[in-house]
Structure formats: C-alpha cells, structure tokens
N, CA and C of each residue as an Amber inpcrd file, in Angstrom:
protein
   261
 -17.8090000  26.6450000  -0.5270000 -16.9700000  25.3520000  -0.2520000
 -16.0190000  25.1070000  -1.2140000 -15.5860000  24.7710000  -1.0600000
 -13.7860000  23.8850000  -1.2250000 -13.8050000  22.8070000  -1.4990000
 -13.2190000  22.4780000  -2.7100000 -13.7170000  21.1140000  -3.9650000
 -11.7940000  20.4080000  -3.4970000 -12.1170000  19.7850000  -2.9360000
 -11.0220000  19.2200000  -2.6150000 -10.3230000  18.3670000  -3.2360000
 -11.6550000  17.7510000  -4.0570000 -10.4870000  17.5700000  -5.5890000
  -9.6200000  17.6540000  -6.7580000  -9.9760000  19.2870000  -6.2910000
  -8.8670000  19.6750000  -7.3450000  -7.3230000  20.6500000  -6.6920000
  -7.2270000  20.2560000  -4.9560000  -5.9730000  20.9840000  -4.5270000
  -5.3770000  19.2170000  -3.7430000  -3.8510000  18.5780000  -4.6200000
  -3.1930000  17.7550000  -4.1820000  -2.7550000  18.0690000  -3.1400000
  -2.6970000  16.8570000  -2.2990000  -1.8040000  16.7640000  -1.2930000
   0.1030000  17.2500000  -1.3520000  -0.0110000  17.8460000  -0.5680000
   0.9640000  18.1490000   0.3530000   1.9430000  17.9810000   0.4390000
   2.5950000  17.4670000   0.6980000   3.6060000  16.2760000   2.1900000
   5.0410000  16.4080000   1.8290000   5.8240000  16.3320000   2.7610000
   7.5390000  16.5940000   2.8110000   7.3870000  15.1400000   3.7240000
   8.2610000  14.3060000   2.7520000   8.9360000  13.0380000   3.5000000
  10.0340000  13.1980000   3.4380000  10.4580000  11.9680000   4.6670000
   9.6130000  10.9900000   5.4230000   9.0580000  11.6430000   5.9700000
   7.3700000  11.5190000   6.3560000   6.6020000  12.0420000   7.2210000
   6.0050000  10.9730000   7.7490000   4.8310000  11.4310000   8.8330000
   4.5630000  10.0540000  10.2010000   2.5450000  10.6170000   9.3660000
   2.9020000   9.4730000   9.2760000   1.2730000   8.9030000   8.0950000
   0.7280000   7.5380000   9.4170000  -0.3170000   8.1880000   9.4550000
  -1.5460000   6.6790000  10.3310000  -2.9800000   6.6710000   9.4440000
  -2.7000000   5.5420000   9.3860000  -4.7220000   5.0080000   8.7920000
  -4.8700000   4.1710000   9.3150000  -6.1120000   4.1040000   9.1970000
  -7.4770000   3.8150000  10.5280000  -7.6450000   2.2760000   9.3540000
  -7.8080000   1.2410000  10.7340000  -7.8240000  -0.5200000  10.6810000
  -8.8360000  -1.1390000  10.9850000 -10.3630000  -1.6310000   9.8120000
 -10.8260000  -1.7980000  10.7610000 -11.3920000  -2.9640000  10.7680000
 -10.8960000  -3.9140000  11.4970000 -11.3110000  -5.9480000  12.3090000
 -11.7890000  -5.5890000  12.4880000 -11.9290000  -7.4160000  13.0640000
 -12.5300000  -7.8550000  13.7430000 -11.7350000  -8.2110000  15.0770000
 -10.1430000  -7.8290000  15.0940000  -9.9230000  -8.0040000  16.7410000
  -8.0890000  -7.1830000  16.2670000  -7.3610000  -6.7620000  17.7970000
  -5.7730000  -6.2830000  18.3330000  -5.8700000  -7.6320000  17.1660000
  -5.9730000  -9.2780000  17.8020000  -4.5870000  -9.9820000  16.7240000
  -5.1240000 -10.0920000  16.1550000  -6.1290000 -10.3020000  14.9410000
  -5.7900000 -10.1970000  13.1910000  -5.3530000  -8.3230000  12.5790000
  -5.0200000  -7.3130000  13.3680000  -5.1420000  -5.7930000  12.9560000
  -3.4340000  -5.6400000  13.5810000  -2.9360000  -6.6770000  13.8460000
  -1.6020000  -7.3150000  13.9240000  -0.4120000  -8.0460000  13.3220000
  -1.2050000  -8.7280000  13.0690000  -0.9880000 -10.1110000  12.0680000
  -0.7410000  -8.7820000  10.6370000  -2.2360000  -8.5470000  10.4250000
  -1.9750000  -7.6320000   8.8640000  -0.8660000  -6.9070000   8.6060000
  -0.5420000  -6.0270000   9.8430000  -0.4040000  -4.8120000  10.2600000
   1.8770000  -5.6020000   9.7940000   1.9660000  -6.2110000   9.9250000
   2.8300000  -6.9200000  10.2800000   3.5500000  -9.0260000   9.1010000
   1.8850000  -8.7190000   8.6930000   2.0700000  -9.2120000   6.6970000
   2.2340000  -8.1040000   5.8300000   1.7890000  -6.4180000   5.9060000
   2.4520000  -5.3930000   4.8310000   3.5260000  -5.2120000   5.5080000
   3.5180000  -3.9980000   6.4700000   5.1390000  -3.0670000   6.4360000
   5.8140000  -4.3080000   7.1280000   5.7760000  -4.8850000   7.3930000
   7.3300000  -5.9410000   7.3030000   7.9200000  -6.1580000   9.2420000
   9.2450000  -5.7930000   9.0580000  10.4900000  -5.3130000  10.0830000
   9.6130000  -3.3660000  10.2630000   8.7720000  -3.0440000   9.7630000
   9.4880000  -1.3940000   9.9070000   8.8490000  -1.1650000  10.8230000
   8.9030000  -0.0040000  11.8950000   8.3590000   0.1820000  12.7520000
   7.4610000   0.9170000  13.5410000   6.0610000   1.1740000  13.8620000
   4.7300000   1.0260000  13.8720000   4.6080000   1.2240000  14.8150000
   3.4250000   1.9640000  15.5910000   2.4150000   2.0180000  16.6380000
   1.2060000   2.0150000  16.0430000   0.4980000   0.8920000  16.9060000
  -0.4590000   0.7560000  16.7390000  -1.0940000   0.3760000  17.8850000
  -2.6070000   1.6040000  17.9620000  -3.7100000   1.9760000  18.7730000
  -5.2320000   1.5230000  18.5960000  -5.4910000   0.4720000  19.9430000
  -7.3580000   0.7130000  18.9750000  -7.4960000   1.6540000  20.2020000
  -8.2660000   1.5740000  18.3120000  -9.4100000   4.1230000  18.7900000
 -10.5430000   3.1140000  19.2590000 -11.7700000   2.6670000  18.6810000
 -12.4850000   3.1350000  19.1220000 -13.4420000   1.1150000  19.1740000
 -14.8570000   0.5590000  19.5550000 -15.1480000  -0.6670000  19.2950000
 -16.9250000  -0.3510000  18.8760000 -17.2500000  -1.2210000  17.4750000
 -18.7020000  -0.8900000  17.5510000 -19.6610000  -1.1610000  17.7250000
 -20.7890000  -0.5320000  17.7780000 -21.6630000  -0.4820000  18.6240000
 -22.3760000  -2.0660000  19.2760000 -21.9700000  -2.8790000  18.2090000
 -22.7620000  -4.6700000  18.6960000 -21.5770000  -5.0930000  18.8890000
 -20.2920000  -4.6900000  19.3120000 -18.8170000  -5.8250000  19.7960000
 -17.9990000  -6.4650000  18.3280000 -19.1040000  -6.1350000  17.4890000
 -17.7080000  -7.1220000  16.1270000 -16.7070000  -6.5330000  15.9080000
 -16.6000000  -5.4330000  15.5460000 -15.3460000  -4.6740000  14.8110000
 -14.7500000  -4.1060000  15.3590000 -13.6280000  -3.7950000  16.2120000
 -12.6700000  -2.8610000  15.8010000 -12.1940000  -1.7610000  15.0680000
 -11.9180000  -0.5450000  15.9320000 -11.0710000   0.3890000  14.7260000
  -9.5630000   0.7210000  15.4370000  -8.7350000   0.3130000  14.8520000
  -7.5370000   0.8520000  15.6640000  -6.7580000   1.9090000  14.4710000
  -5.2020000   2.7800000  15.3020000  -4.8030000   3.3080000  14.0110000
  -3.8060000   3.0210000  14.2200000  -2.8300000   2.8080000  12.7950000
  -1.4340000   2.3700000  13.2870000  -0.1750000   3.9190000  11.9670000
   0.2030000   4.0570000  13.1070000   1.1840000   5.2170000  13.6280000
   2.3490000   4.1440000  12.0290000   2.8460000   5.3530000  11.4010000
   3.7040000   5.4660000  10.7480000   4.6550000   5.9500000   9.6170000
   6.1470000   5.3340000   9.9590000   6.4460000   6.6130000   9.1700000
   6.7640000   6.4190000   7.2760000   5.8100000   7.2480000   6.9350000
   6.3950000   6.7960000   5.3890000   6.9920000   7.3700000   4.2300000
   7.6760000   6.8590000   3.6650000   8.9000000   7.6430000   2.6940000
   9.0090000   7.9860000   1.0360000   7.6880000   8.1820000   1.0880000
   7.0850000   9.1050000  -0.3100000   5.8030000   8.5560000  -1.1280000
   5.2040000   9.1160000  -1.6890000   3.9630000   9.4800000  -1.6440000
   3.4930000   7.4490000  -2.3830000   4.5640000   7.8940000  -3.7350000
   4.2500000   5.3550000  -3.8210000   4.2730000   4.4040000  -2.4090000
   4.8660000   4.6580000  -1.5230000   5.4080000   4.1010000   0.0230000
   3.6550000   4.5460000   0.3730000   3.5520000   5.7290000   0.0760000
   2.0580000   5.7200000   1.7230000   0.6470000   5.0730000   0.7060000
   0.7660000   5.1670000  -0.5350000  -0.3100000   4.8980000  -1.5980000
  -0.1980000   3.4390000  -1.5150000   0.8410000   2.6930000  -1.8780000
   1.2040000   1.1550000  -1.0800000   0.8150000   0.6460000  -0.0110000
   0.9410000   1.0770000   0.7840000   0.3670000   0.4350000   1.5760000
  -1.5130000   0.1850000   1.9660000  -1.9240000   1.5180000   1.9540000
  -3.2550000   1.6550000   2.2310000  -3.8770000   1.0720000   1.3080000
  -3.2030000   0.7850000  -0.2350000  -3.5550000  -0.8700000  -1.1850000
  -3.9510000  -1.8410000  -0.9590000  -2.6550000  -1.7890000   0.0070000
  -1.7830000  -3.6480000   0.7020000  -3.3410000  -4.0350000   2.0970000
  -3.0520000  -3.0310000   2.7540000  -4.4840000  -3.3760000   3.5370000
  -5.1160000  -3.2600000   3.5940000  -5.2030000  -2.8430000   1.7090000
  -7.3930000  -1.8920000   1.3620000  -7.4980000  -3.6920000   0.7500000
  -6.2360000  -5.5000000   0.6100000  -6.4990000  -5.7350000   0.1510000
  -6.2680000  -6.9470000   0.5850000  -6.2210000  -7.3170000   1.6040000
  -5.4100000  -8.1430000   3.2500000  -7.0890000  -8.5150000   3.1740000
  -6.7250000  -9.7680000   4.0490000  -8.1330000 -10.7540000   4.2400000
  -8.8390000 -10.1320000   5.5190000  -7.9060000  -9.5640000   6.7310000
  -8.4510000  -9.5830000   7.8840000  -9.0270000  -8.3050000   7.1880000
  -8.6050000  -7.0560000   7.0580000  -9.1380000  -6.3210000   7.5160000
 -10.0790000  -5.7130000   6.6740000 -11.5040000  -5.6870000   7.6080000
 -12.7020000  -4.5380000   6.4230000 -12.7840000  -3.8390000   6.0150000
 -12.1030000  -2.8090000   6.1600000 -11.6780000  -1.2900000   5.8460000
 -10.4140000  -0.8370000   5.8270000  -9.8610000   0.6400000   5.0910000
  -9.1070000   0.9220000   5.6620000  -9.2330000   2.3680000   5.1240000
  -8.8530000   3.3710000   5.9270000  -8.7460000   4.9800000   6.2380000
  -7.8680000   5.9070000   6.4510000
C-alpha cells in the first residue's frame, strides 16, 4: 500500500483547482465564495444534496497561482461561518 503522507503533491502553477464546499444552500455557498476569493473568476456548480435535504455540496473551480494561494483559500473556507465543511 502507498503511504500518501510520504509523497508531496507536485503541481505546475498556475493551475485549475477544485474545492468541495458543503453548506445549507446555493446562496450561502455563493456568498462565501465571493467573501473568500473576491473578484477572481470561478465556476460554482451543485454536486449533491444530503439524504435529508439539510445540506448541499458544491464544486468550486478556480485558478490557483501557487501553493500558498491554494492552501490559504482552503483555510479561509474552513473558517467561514457559512461553510460546514471544505474538501
């Protein structure tokens, strides 16, 4: 079995990156995206709705410019009040 913790992710920046955002609604997802990435171009699409319909997941596609940019965006979504989980 491969231990992924021993391998560093190698990306050629800038590149397209996808984040999975889980929140209550499209409106909340859109608001959080605008709060975190401001004026940058993005694509936000609906992925799934939870079994009971309480949560929705969305795929955010954005161009990241470097490792710090990619990680910072992830961390900001993780701290945003509207986002329940980010992957």
